Biopython code that builds the backbone (N, CA, C, O; Angstrom):
import numpy as np
from Bio.PDB.StructureBuilder import StructureBuilder

atoms = [
    (1, "MET", "N", (14.956, 37.841, -45.602)),
    (1, "MET", "CA", (14.963, 36.508, -44.227)),
    (1, "MET", "C", (13.932, 36.804, -43.529)),
    (1, "MET", "O", (13.667, 35.722, -43.006)),
    (2, "GLY", "N", (13.305, 37.414, -43.232)),
    (2, "GLY", "CA", (12.088, 37.276, -42.459)),
    (2, "GLY", "C", (13.392, 37.887, -40.845)),
    (2, "GLY", "O", (14.401, 38.584, -40.729)),
    (3, "SER", "N", (12.369, 36.956, -39.833)),
    (3, "SER", "CA", (12.311, 37.037, -38.702)),
    (3, "SER", "C", (12.136, 36.357, -37.557)),
    (3, "SER", "O", (11.339, 36.505, -36.630)),
    (4, "SER", "N", (13.074, 35.523, -37.776)),
    (4, "SER", "CA", (13.354, 34.207, -37.599)),
    (4, "SER", "C", (13.780, 33.780, -36.061)),
    (4, "SER", "O", (14.931, 33.420, -35.815)),
    (5, "LYS", "N", (12.942, 33.837, -35.233)),
    (5, "LYS", "CA", (13.769, 33.749, -33.948)),
    (5, "LYS", "C", (14.482, 32.294, -33.564)),
    (5, "LYS", "O", (13.805, 31.271, -33.658)),
    (6, "THR", "N", (15.859, 32.233, -33.130)),
    (6, "THR", "CA", (16.678, 30.904, -32.597)),
    (6, "THR", "C", (16.224, 31.015, -31.318)),
    (6, "THR", "O", (15.598, 31.757, -30.561)),
    (7, "GLN", "N", (16.779, 30.006, -31.384)),
    (7, "GLN", "CA", (15.961, 28.350, -29.546)),
    (7, "GLN", "C", (17.482, 29.057, -29.012)),
    (7, "GLN", "O", (18.374, 29.494, -29.740)),
    (8, "ASN", "N", (17.455, 29.012, -27.582)),
    (8, "ASN", "CA", (18.709, 28.782, -26.646)),
    (8, "ASN", "C", (18.257, 28.053, -26.280)),
    (8, "ASN", "O", (17.081, 27.811, -26.008)),
    (9, "ASN", "N", (19.478, 27.372, -26.179)),
    (9, "ASN", "CA", (19.272, 25.603, -25.500)),
    (9, "ASN", "C", (19.330, 25.937, -23.918)),
    (9, "ASN", "O", (18.993, 25.148, -23.035)),
    (10, "LYS", "N", (19.796, 27.183, -23.730)),
    (10, "LYS", "CA", (19.668, 27.385, -22.338)),
    (10, "LYS", "C", (18.687, 27.764, -21.488)),
    (10, "LYS", "O", (17.775, 28.590, -21.536)),
    (11, "PRO", "N", (19.367, 26.397, -20.118)),
    (11, "PRO", "CA", (17.754, 26.845, -18.996)),
    (11, "PRO", "C", (17.335, 28.541, -18.475)),
    (11, "PRO", "O", (17.695, 29.717, -18.506)),
    (12, "SER", "N", (16.585, 27.854, -18.133)),
    (12, "SER", "CA", (16.175, 30.238, -18.443)),
    (12, "SER", "C", (16.349, 30.156, -17.032)),
    (12, "SER", "O", (15.512, 29.500, -16.411)),
    (13, "LYS", "N", (17.416, 30.778, -16.321)),
    (13, "LYS", "CA", (17.345, 30.871, -14.641)),
    (13, "LYS", "C", (15.981, 31.060, -13.715)),
    (13, "LYS", "O", (16.067, 30.772, -12.521)),
    (14, "LEU", "N", (14.336, 31.691, -14.421)),
    (14, "LEU", "CA", (13.131, 32.099, -13.241)),
    (14, "LEU", "C", (12.326, 30.266, -14.032)),
    (14, "LEU", "O", (11.128, 30.033, -13.870)),
    (15, "ASN", "N", (13.413, 29.074, -14.933)),
    (15, "ASN", "CA", (12.194, 27.807, -15.197)),
    (15, "ASN", "C", (13.022, 27.182, -13.969)),
    (15, "ASN", "O", (12.348, 26.841, -12.997)),
    (16, "GLN", "N", (14.314, 27.008, -13.914)),
    (16, "GLN", "CA", (14.872, 26.476, -12.685)),
    (16, "GLN", "C", (13.934, 26.178, -11.452)),
    (16, "GLN", "O", (12.983, 26.926, -11.226)),
    (17, "SER", "N", (14.194, 25.118, -10.680)),
    (17, "SER", "CA", (13.415, 24.773, -9.771)),
    (17, "SER", "C", (14.778, 24.426, -8.784)),
    (17, "SER", "O", (15.659, 24.216, -9.618)),
    (18, "ASP", "N", (15.545, 24.221, -7.074)),
    (18, "ASP", "CA", (15.688, 24.660, -6.431)),
    (18, "ASP", "C", (16.364, 23.250, -6.602)),
    (18, "ASP", "O", (15.932, 22.105, -6.470)),
    (19, "PRO", "N", (17.975, 23.931, -7.055)),
    (19, "PRO", "CA", (18.636, 22.091, -7.693)),
    (19, "PRO", "C", (19.080, 21.600, -5.790)),
    (19, "PRO", "O", (20.069, 22.074, -5.231)),
    (20, "ALA", "N", (18.748, 21.259, -5.554)),
    (20, "ALA", "CA", (18.182, 20.286, -4.144)),
    (20, "ALA", "C", (17.553, 19.989, -4.154)),
    (20, "ALA", "O", (17.500, 19.920, -2.927)),
    (21, "PRO", "N", (16.232, 19.379, -4.591)),
    (21, "PRO", "CA", (14.903, 19.581, -3.410)),
    (21, "PRO", "C", (14.726, 18.611, -2.940)),
    (21, "PRO", "O", (13.563, 18.548, -2.542)),
    (22, "GLU", "N", (15.625, 17.201, -2.626)),
    (22, "GLU", "CA", (15.611, 16.298, -1.464)),
    (22, "GLU", "C", (15.670, 16.527, -0.267)),
    (22, "GLU", "O", (15.191, 15.896, 0.676)),
    (23, "LYS", "N", (16.788, 18.240, -0.313)),
    (23, "LYS", "CA", (17.205, 18.089, 0.995)),
    (23, "LYS", "C", (16.319, 19.128, 1.327)),
    (23, "LYS", "O", (16.792, 20.165, 1.793)),
    (24, "ARG", "N", (14.892, 18.991, 1.131)),
    (24, "ARG", "CA", (13.914, 20.428, 2.324)),
    (24, "ARG", "C", (13.290, 19.970, 2.669)),
    (24, "ARG", "O", (12.271, 20.659, 2.729)),
    (25, "PRO", "N", (13.089, 18.570, 3.220)),
    (25, "PRO", "CA", (12.007, 18.108, 4.138)),
    (25, "PRO", "C", (13.106, 17.555, 5.156)),
    (25, "PRO", "O", (12.764, 16.709, 5.983)),
    (26, "PHE", "N", (14.460, 18.034, 5.107)),
    (26, "PHE", "CA", (15.065, 17.222, 6.065)),
    (26, "PHE", "C", (15.740, 18.801, 7.145)),
    (26, "PHE", "O", (16.408, 18.652, 8.168)),
    (27, "MET", "N", (15.371, 20.063, 6.611)),
    (27, "MET", "CA", (15.276, 21.349, 6.731)),
    (27, "MET", "C", (14.133, 20.668, 8.455)),
    (27, "MET", "O", (14.470, 20.476, 9.623)),
    (28, "ARG", "N", (13.086, 20.549, 7.879)),
    (28, "ARG", "CA", (12.340, 20.348, 8.967)),
    (28, "ARG", "C", (12.674, 19.590, 10.402)),
    (28, "ARG", "O", (12.164, 19.742, 11.511)),
    (29, "PHE", "N", (13.322, 19.053, 10.121)),
    (29, "PHE", "CA", (14.200, 18.016, 11.078)),
    (29, "PHE", "C", (15.300, 18.745, 11.592)),
    (29, "PHE", "O", (15.676, 18.570, 12.751)),
    (30, "TYR", "N", (15.935, 19.681, 10.699)),
    (30, "TYR", "CA", (17.183, 20.187, 11.554)),
    (30, "TYR", "C", (16.875, 21.429, 12.364)),
    (30, "TYR", "O", (17.563, 21.779, 13.322)),
    (31, "ALA", "N", (15.286, 22.390, 11.721)),
    (31, "ALA", "CA", (14.575, 22.493, 12.726)),
    (31, "ALA", "C", (14.524, 22.479, 13.637)),
    (31, "ALA", "O", (15.412, 22.856, 14.402)),
    (32, "LEU", "N", (13.361, 21.998, 13.963)),
    (32, "LEU", "CA", (13.246, 21.112, 15.411)),
    (32, "LEU", "C", (13.854, 20.027, 16.162)),
    (32, "LEU", "O", (13.330, 19.328, 17.029)),
    (33, "ALA", "N", (15.260, 19.983, 15.614)),
    (33, "ALA", "CA", (16.609, 19.341, 16.596)),
    (33, "ALA", "C", (17.061, 20.796, 16.903)),
    (33, "ALA", "O", (18.130, 20.635, 17.493)),
    (34, "PHE", "N", (16.904, 21.669, 16.848)),
    (34, "PHE", "CA", (16.838, 23.057, 17.146)),
    (34, "PHE", "C", (16.409, 23.726, 18.161)),
    (34, "PHE", "O", (16.796, 24.161, 19.246)),
    (35, "GLU", "N", (15.483, 23.683, 17.489)),
    (35, "GLU", "CA", (13.963, 24.169, 19.009)),
    (35, "GLU", "C", (13.836, 23.142, 20.054)),
    (35, "GLU", "O", (13.079, 23.417, 20.984)),
    (36, "MET", "N", (14.449, 21.992, 20.069)),
    (36, "MET", "CA", (14.648, 21.291, 20.792)),
    (36, "MET", "C", (15.934, 21.666, 21.708)),
    (36, "MET", "O", (15.884, 22.064, 22.872)),
    (37, "VAL", "N", (17.001, 21.467, 20.989)),
    (37, "VAL", "CA", (18.423, 21.249, 22.266)),
    (37, "VAL", "C", (18.390, 23.036, 22.596)),
    (37, "VAL", "O", (18.947, 23.279, 23.666)),
    (38, "ILE", "N", (17.935, 24.088, 21.993)),
    (38, "ILE", "CA", (18.052, 25.430, 22.867)),
    (38, "ILE", "C", (16.020, 24.833, 23.694)),
    (38, "ILE", "O", (16.498, 24.491, 24.776)),
    (39, "LEU", "N", (15.270, 24.694, 23.783)),
    (39, "LEU", "CA", (14.680, 24.467, 24.871)),
    (39, "LEU", "C", (14.855, 23.489, 25.932)),
    (39, "LEU", "O", (14.065, 22.905, 26.673)),
    (40, "ASN", "N", (15.700, 23.482, 25.838)),
    (40, "ASN", "CA", (16.212, 21.904, 26.814)),
    (40, "ASN", "C", (17.127, 22.660, 27.854)),
    (40, "ASN", "O", (16.848, 22.702, 29.052)),
    (41, "LEU", "N", (18.411, 23.341, 27.216)),
    (41, "LEU", "CA", (19.518, 23.768, 27.698)),
    (41, "LEU", "C", (18.938, 24.971, 28.022)),
    (41, "LEU", "O", (19.594, 25.315, 29.006)),
    (42, "ALA", "N", (17.783, 26.181, 27.729)),
    (42, "ALA", "CA", (17.426, 26.915, 28.645)),
    (42, "ALA", "C", (16.585, 26.665, 29.450)),
    (42, "ALA", "O", (16.412, 27.632, 30.193)),
    (43, "LEU", "N", (15.581, 25.323, 29.821)),
    (43, "LEU", "CA", (15.129, 25.399, 30.910)),
    (43, "LEU", "C", (15.924, 24.663, 31.914)),
    (43, "LEU", "O", (15.841, 24.575, 33.139)),
    (44, "ILE", "N", (16.779, 24.126, 30.965)),
    (44, "ILE", "CA", (17.979, 23.709, 32.569)),
    (44, "ILE", "C", (18.555, 23.705, 33.326)),
    (44, "ILE", "O", (18.536, 23.232, 34.462)),
    (45, "LEU", "N", (19.579, 24.628, 32.384)),
    (45, "LEU", "CA", (20.317, 25.252, 32.488)),
    (45, "LEU", "C", (19.770, 26.551, 33.244)),
    (45, "LEU", "O", (20.734, 26.764, 33.980)),
    (46, "GLY", "N", (19.186, 27.185, 33.428)),
    (46, "GLY", "CA", (18.091, 28.318, 33.934)),
    (46, "GLY", "C", (17.541, 27.101, 34.731)),
    (46, "GLY", "O", (17.231, 26.138, 34.030)),
    (47, "GLY", "N", (17.389, 26.994, 35.895)),
    (47, "GLY", "CA", (16.907, 25.601, 36.594)),
    (47, "GLY", "C", (18.738, 25.975, 37.654)),
    (47, "GLY", "O", (19.174, 26.958, 38.253)),
    (48, "TYR", "N", (19.040, 25.179, 37.494)),
    (48, "TYR", "CA", (20.936, 25.499, 37.797)),
    (48, "TYR", "C", (21.006, 26.643, 37.977)),
    (48, "TYR", "O", (21.345, 26.708, 39.159)),
    (49, "TYR", "N", (20.891, 27.917, 37.502)),
    (49, "TYR", "CA", (21.635, 28.404, 37.694)),
    (49, "TYR", "C", (19.931, 29.479, 39.376)),
    (49, "TYR", "O", (20.041, 30.151, 40.401)),
    (50, "LEU", "N", (19.206, 29.129, 38.858)),
    (50, "LEU", "CA", (18.006, 29.623, 39.442)),
    (50, "LEU", "C", (18.768, 28.498, 41.109)),
    (50, "LEU", "O", (18.692, 29.115, 42.171)),
    (51, "ASP", "N", (19.083, 27.765, 41.153)),
    (51, "ASP", "CA", (19.521, 27.199, 42.519)),
    (51, "ASP", "C", (21.197, 27.951, 42.967)),
    (51, "ASP", "O", (21.754, 28.479, 43.930)),
    (52, "ASN", "N", (21.317, 27.778, 42.338)),
    (52, "ASN", "CA", (23.032, 28.935, 43.079)),
    (52, "ASN", "C", (22.214, 30.506, 42.859)),
    (52, "ASN", "O", (22.246, 31.180, 43.889)),
    (53, "TYR", "N", (21.799, 30.890, 42.175)),
    (53, "TYR", "CA", (21.179, 32.385, 43.020)),
    (53, "TYR", "C", (20.322, 32.802, 44.424)),
    (53, "TYR", "O", (20.251, 33.849, 45.068)),
    (54, "LEU", "N", (19.513, 31.038, 44.626)),
    (54, "LEU", "CA", (18.628, 31.339, 45.632)),
    (54, "LEU", "C", (19.357, 30.382, 47.196)),
    (54, "LEU", "O", (19.168, 30.410, 48.412)),
    (55, "GLY", "N", (20.276, 29.580, 46.185)),
    (55, "GLY", "CA", (20.450, 28.683, 47.326)),
    (55, "GLY", "C", (19.496, 27.775, 47.598)),
    (55, "GLY", "O", (18.539, 27.720, 48.370)),
    (56, "SER", "N", (19.896, 27.192, 46.923)),
    (56, "SER", "CA", (17.530, 25.625, 47.397)),
    (56, "SER", "C", (18.511, 24.880, 47.753)),
    (56, "SER", "O", (19.640, 25.046, 48.213)),
    (57, "SER", "N", (17.879, 24.057, 47.460)),
    (57, "SER", "CA", (18.245, 22.695, 46.976)),
    (57, "SER", "C", (17.771, 22.448, 45.472)),
    (57, "SER", "O", (16.711, 22.972, 45.129)),
    (58, "PRO", "N", (18.438, 21.735, 44.618)),
    (58, "PRO", "CA", (17.694, 20.880, 43.343)),
    (58, "PRO", "C", (16.179, 21.343, 43.017)),
    (58, "PRO", "O", (16.132, 21.167, 41.800)),
    (59, "ILE", "N", (15.514, 21.601, 43.224)),
    (59, "ILE", "CA", (13.991, 22.242, 42.931)),
    (59, "ILE", "C", (13.721, 23.182, 41.640)),
    (59, "ILE", "O", (12.799, 23.149, 40.825)),
    (60, "ALA", "N", (14.232, 23.568, 41.685)),
    (60, "ALA", "CA", (14.883, 24.588, 40.354)),
    (60, "ALA", "C", (14.623, 23.909, 39.567)),
    (60, "ALA", "O", (13.612, 23.712, 38.893)),
    (61, "ILE", "N", (16.396, 23.152, 39.668)),
    (61, "ILE", "CA", (16.674, 22.631, 38.558)),
    (61, "ILE", "C", (15.707, 21.063, 37.906)),
    (61, "ILE", "O", (15.446, 20.726, 36.751)),
    (62, "LEU", "N", (15.457, 20.552, 38.944)),
    (62, "LEU", "CA", (14.082, 19.811, 38.968)),
    (62, "LEU", "C", (12.859, 20.097, 37.977)),
    (62, "LEU", "O", (12.512, 19.336, 37.074)),
    (63, "ILE", "N", (12.326, 21.193, 38.262)),
    (63, "ILE", "CA", (11.624, 21.850, 37.378)),
    (63, "ILE", "C", (11.259, 22.687, 36.683)),
    (63, "ILE", "O", (10.129, 23.135, 36.488)),
    (64, "GLY", "N", (12.967, 23.134, 35.950)),
    (64, "GLY", "CA", (13.103, 22.926, 34.933)),
    (64, "GLY", "C", (13.313, 21.556, 33.254)),
    (64, "GLY", "O", (13.382, 21.817, 32.053)),
    (65, "THR", "N", (13.357, 19.974, 34.106)),
    (65, "THR", "CA", (13.988, 19.670, 33.337)),
    (65, "THR", "C", (12.477, 18.939, 33.480)),
    (65, "THR", "O", (12.270, 18.355, 32.416)),
    (66, "PHE", "N", (11.143, 18.723, 34.569)),
    (66, "PHE", "CA", (10.068, 18.347, 33.767)),
    (66, "PHE", "C", (9.641, 19.494, 32.886)),
    (66, "PHE", "O", (9.504, 18.898, 31.818)),
    (67, "LEU", "N", (9.329, 20.808, 32.633)),
    (67, "LEU", "CA", (9.243, 21.419, 32.177)),
    (67, "LEU", "C", (9.946, 21.447, 30.600)),
    (67, "LEU", "O", (9.439, 21.823, 29.543)),
    (68, "ALA", "N", (11.322, 20.893, 30.876)),
    (68, "ALA", "CA", (11.891, 20.861, 28.964)),
    (68, "ALA", "C", (11.267, 19.309, 28.392)),
    (68, "ALA", "O", (11.425, 18.766, 27.299)),
    (69, "MET", "N", (10.364, 18.777, 29.833)),
    (69, "MET", "CA", (10.586, 17.065, 29.453)),
    (69, "MET", "C", (9.056, 17.269, 28.341)),
    (69, "MET", "O", (8.799, 17.072, 27.154)),
    (70, "ALA", "N", (8.278, 17.804, 29.634)),
    (70, "ALA", "CA", (7.348, 18.739, 28.658)),
    (70, "ALA", "C", (6.934, 19.775, 27.313)),
    (70, "ALA", "O", (6.077, 19.669, 26.436)),
    (71, "GLY", "N", (7.713, 20.554, 27.535)),
    (71, "GLY", "CA", (7.772, 20.982, 26.492)),
    (71, "GLY", "C", (8.880, 20.679, 24.850)),
    (71, "GLY", "O", (9.174, 21.321, 23.842)),
    (72, "THR", "N", (9.152, 19.414, 25.393)),
    (72, "THR", "CA", (9.339, 18.445, 23.523)),
    (72, "THR", "C", (9.302, 17.408, 23.562)),
    (72, "THR", "O", (10.257, 16.718, 23.205)),
    (73, "ILE", "N", (7.695, 16.699, 24.206)),
    (73, "ILE", "CA", (6.355, 16.514, 23.983)),
    (73, "ILE", "C", (5.638, 17.330, 23.132)),
    (73, "ILE", "O", (4.758, 17.014, 22.332)),
    (74, "TRP", "N", (6.142, 18.497, 23.408)),
    (74, "TRP", "CA", (4.721, 19.401, 22.909)),
    (74, "TRP", "C", (5.392, 19.599, 21.332)),
    (74, "TRP", "O", (4.689, 19.203, 20.403)),
    (75, "LEU", "N", (6.322, 20.018, 21.106)),
    (75, "LEU", "CA", (7.312, 19.966, 20.358)),
    (75, "LEU", "C", (6.663, 19.216, 19.040)),
    (75, "LEU", "O", (5.994, 19.636, 18.096)),
    (76, "LEU", "N", (7.373, 17.380, 19.557)),
    (76, "LEU", "CA", (7.259, 16.951, 18.790)),
    (76, "LEU", "C", (5.411, 16.253, 18.229)),
    (76, "LEU", "O", (4.953, 15.588, 17.301)),
    (77, "LEU", "N", (4.915, 16.913, 19.437)),
    (77, "LEU", "CA", (3.288, 16.943, 18.925)),
    (77, "LEU", "C", (3.002, 17.887, 17.800)),
    (77, "LEU", "O", (2.671, 17.237, 16.808)),
    (78, "LYS", "N", (3.005, 18.979, 17.614)),
    (78, "LYS", "CA", (3.006, 19.747, 17.452)),
    (78, "LYS", "C", (3.698, 20.103, 16.010)),
    (78, "LYS", "O", (3.349, 21.000, 15.242)),
    (79, "PHE", "N", (4.707, 19.222, 15.851)),
    (79, "PHE", "CA", (5.647, 18.934, 14.031)),
    (79, "PHE", "C", (4.478, 17.474, 13.720)),
    (79, "PHE", "O", (4.220, 17.346, 12.523)),
    (80, "LEU", "N", (3.983, 16.715, 14.402)),
    (80, "LEU", "CA", (3.367, 16.279, 13.553)),
    (80, "LEU", "C", (2.156, 16.692, 12.789)),
    (80, "LEU", "O", (1.716, 15.972, 11.892)),
]
sb = StructureBuilder()
sb.init_structure("model")
sb.init_model(0)
sb.init_chain("A")
sb.init_seg("    ")
for serial, (resi, resn, name, xyz) in enumerate(atoms, 1):
    if name == "N":
        sb.init_residue(resn, " ", resi, " ")
    sb.init_atom(name, np.array(xyz, "f"), 0.0, 1.0, " ", f" {name:<3s}", serial, name[0])
structure = sb.get_structure()
């Protein structure tokens, strides 16, 4: 009877691709949104707490806000 090999109709796990490749591009947007939220919260809240610590007028929170806006623009330009 020889050495006839039967083919297995099951797909190989090594040859399978990602089950949902259409979700991959959106992961970049999720990462960008997460970075922007963390950057803005850190700078604005940091300015708020620095103002409370120093007892100053809202100078630090304004600086934190403008730095957050500049950082957001930088992240968006870097993303493009």
